[in-house]
C-alpha angles and dihedrals in degrees: 000000000000109000099187132235092301119054104196136172115256093264090051091064090049091053091048092052092048093048094048094047091046090055087053091050090050090050092051097048097039103034107024100030112030098025107032104027100036106017090223090148142011120241128209112242091249099064090031093059092041092054092046092051093045093051090049090054098042104033110011089223119155113228096222093050094049095046093045094049092047093048090050089051090058094043094049100027116170093358129111088262093058105110094220116011116149087203091068103022101035130254095261092054095051096039097050102024102033092120091054090052089051093050092048092052091045088066091058103100091190090061092050093048095047101039106022098078122133096024123128115291103168130127093274092052094048098042108025117016094048088067097083097174092055092056098050090042091057088050090053092053092047092050093049093047092048100041107016120218091349086060087075089060093047090050091049091052089051091051096052097038099084097034089055104035100034106027094033113028101031096040093039112033090027088068098036115038137028140054131308128221093180133041096226121164097257130065097254118147137191104242094196135355090229109070102195112111094050096032097257095311087115086083091072100147090054089052096049091049092051105021096171095053116113089205117066099188119084108164125069092245095051121095126198111190090188088062090052089056092047092051089049090053090047092052088052091051092248098113140029122206114222103181141009133180108291114239117219118247123204134202135175109305113269118230089224122021113239136192092282089055090050092049092049092049093049091047092050096035094134091053089046094052094043091052090046092055093047093049092054100049092094096052090045092052092048094050092044091056091049093049092045089057090052099044102030124200092343090077116083100214094185092054090047093053092045092052096046096044101038109010089239114147096156115146095020123125121236091254091052092050091049091051091052091051090053092047093049090053088059090060116061090190094055092043089053098049091044096051092042091051089058092045092051092052090048091062092073095030096062101088093168094059122096123242089252092054093048092048091050090051091050093049091048091049092052093046092052092045090054091049095044095092089228108124095208092053091048092051091047092051088056090054091050091056090055098058112113137183 
């Protein structure tokens, strides 16, 4: 039996498959995702063309299609128009049929026209890279020549790697299970703090909170291997980072918040909201125990906490939502933290308001928080006055 140009031990073929698929993952996260879809960095033509060629050979994906579908995902996240949200389509559908959802959306010309701007449109893209079958067929021939019959297995692994890990795991589990650093409006989760296997895309909540950041890690214990590659390219003069996740800066609390305070709070709004939620867990737990004693088993304490702390009422029936509204009205403290959570988020959501109006709303919010009699709100208002640009 033909063994190919390279006769390796069994573990050698495993290493080859892992190396080849990891290069593909790096190409997806650096070229397609961070560079093409979000413009978080600029790439030198050398790595840019290499990644484009490699993706054509190993996935057959068209750059414009991928970027357009991903941009639409961000624009319509967790709605019926989201091409692959497990919140609307179900986790099983996205996890196991994510590639099918991608191919279906790629046929939507409206999506390509609206969201596919700025992607490559040169001779290679129009005449070579659009022929997906040709690319993966060439890869098949190369694998068989290099590794013989086992090259078929290596090629098969290459073909299923991105459909499973990217289209399935990232788009599915990344919006269904994991931890959250930031309280952004969608259901994104960090699958793992160590972004190695999927090139850093494991840090999906970080990405959705700061979509234009070239670096996906934000905490000291998180590792984004894709960022390590980008920094290496930057050191070699082959890339230029445009944006990263902004880190909050704090100064001595100001007696009266000013425009700099407002700007800092808007810039770090996800950190602000996440800290707000954390600071109110204690008051929420205390009120939930008191209300549970009054209402008994009929009260869903977990749903109550989820609603008060995050505004999430997904999966609840209309009667359950109505019950929670009635229960919250029985607790002045919960009613206060819930309404003030919405008011705080509205400060950076009101794009039609002037800076003066937003500053007045912020000052009023802080003043009412300090007068609320709720210790957690008072402590949080002090933190707000310390944010700085």
